N, C-alpha and C positions, 0 to 999 in steps of 0.2 A: 485209103486204109493201109496202114503199115503193120506188119507183123514180123516177128523174128522166129525162125524155127530152130531146131536143135543144132543145125549146122552153122548157125550164126548168120545166114544170108538174110539180109533185110530186103523184103520185096514190096513193091507197090503194085496193086492190081487195079486195072481200069478196063472195063469192057472186054473181059475175057483175055486180057493181055497182061503179062507180067514183065515189069521192068526191073532188072537186077543192077546193083551197083557195078560199074565197069562197062556199061553200055550194052548189056545183053537184053534183047527183047524177045520174049517167048510167048507162044500161045498158051492158054491154060492147059491144053493137052500136053504140049511139049514140057511144060513145067512139072506137071504130074508125072510124066515119064521120067524126067530127070530126078525127081525126088525118089521115085521107085528104084531107079538105077543106083542112087546113092545109098540105098539100104543094103545093097549086096556086100558080102563080107570082104571082097577084095578091093572095094572102092574106099580109099582113105578120105578124100575130100575133093570137092569140085569148086572151082572159082571162075568168075567171069573176068577175063583179061582182054581188054581192048575189043570188046564185042563178041568174043567167042568163049564158050565154056570149055574149060580144061579141067580134067579130073586126074588126080593122083591115084594110082592103083598099086596094090601090094604085089610084089614079084611072085 
């Protein structure tokens, strides 16, 4: 199942695991935590780069 959320991240979910483009593999809980983190006002964007999630934050 593919879906795209407002941040434009395309995710595939399989058995409680989320696979993000760029090689990130998160548990469902980690993914929910990341989405919650991304709603904070100082977080601009989060990307998966070579297997790690990197977020841009406002100064």
